[in-house]
C-alpha positions in Angstrom: -40.7 21.0 81.2 -38.8 23.5 79.0 -40.9 26.1 77.3 -41.2 25.8 73.6 -39.4 28.4 71.6 -41.7 30.5 69.5 -40.7 30.6 65.8 -39.4 34.0 64.7 -41.8 35.9 62.6 -40.6 38.2 59.9 -41.3 42.0 60.3 -43.8 41.7 57.4 -46.0 39.6 59.7 -46.6 42.3 62.2 -44.9 40.3 65.0 -45.2 43.2 67.4 -48.9 42.3 67.8 -48.3 38.6 68.6 -47.9 38.8 72.3 -51.3 40.5 72.7 -53.0 38.0 70.2 -51.5 34.9 71.8 -52.4 36.1 75.3 -55.9 36.7 74.2 -56.0 33.2 72.6 -54.8 31.7 75.8 -57.5 33.4 77.7 -60.2 32.1 75.3 -58.9 28.6 75.6 -58.9 28.8 79.3 -62.5 30.0 79.4 -64.0 27.7 76.8 -64.2 24.1 78.2 -60.8 24.3 80.0 -60.8 20.5 80.8 -61.4 19.5 77.1 -58.5 18.0 75.2 -56.5 20.5 73.2 -56.6 20.2 69.4 -55.3 21.8 66.3 -58.8 23.0 65.5 -59.2 24.7 68.9 -55.8 26.4 68.5 -56.7 27.7 65.0 -60.1 28.9 66.0 -59.1 30.7 69.1 -56.2 32.4 67.4 -58.3 33.4 64.5 -61.0 34.9 66.8 -58.3 36.7 68.9 -56.8 38.3 65.7 -60.2 39.4 64.6 -60.9 41.0 68.0 -57.5 42.6 68.0 -58.1 44.3 64.6 -61.8 44.9 65.1 -62.4 43.7 61.6 -62.0 40.4 59.7 -61.8 41.6 56.1 -58.4 43.3 56.1 -55.2 42.0 54.5 -53.4 42.5 57.9 -55.8 40.1 59.6 -54.8 37.2 57.3 -51.1 37.9 57.9 -51.5 38.1 61.6 -53.4 34.8 61.7 -50.7 33.1 59.6 -48.0 34.6 61.8 -49.6 33.6 65.1 -50.1 30.0 63.9 -46.6 29.8 62.6 -45.2 31.3 65.9 -46.9 28.6 68.0 -46.2 25.6 65.9 -43.7 24.2 68.4 -45.9 24.7 71.5 -47.1 21.1 72.2 -50.8 20.4 71.7 -50.8 17.9 74.6 -53.1 17.9 77.6 -56.2 20.1 78.3 -57.0 23.5 76.8 -56.2 25.0 80.2 -52.8 23.5 80.3 -52.1 24.6 76.7 -53.3 28.1 77.6 -50.6 28.2 80.3 -47.9 27.1 77.9 -49.1 29.5 75.2 -49.2 32.4 77.7 -45.7 31.6 78.9 -44.4 31.2 75.3 -46.0 34.5 74.3 -43.6 36.4 76.5 -40.7 35.1 74.3 -42.0 37.2 71.4 -39.8 40.3 71.4 -40.0 41.7 67.9 
């Protein structure tokens, strides 16, 4: 299966933080009920929590931008299979973020 290409985020979305955020989200998905089916809700929640952890705060304008950028960047990563399988795809796709 070919890896999904991550959408390119504009420089205003702090794309340089995305690899760390997406890798952290993948780790969270892998740890929390890894055999459960993957869902949009799970993706949104784990990315949001990973952004908050990355920033150390949740009430900063950069946090909202990073959540939006991370969700936009992974929109083409298929939500099929288990959370563990999605975590593997997300981790692999996160290495494609170079900006």
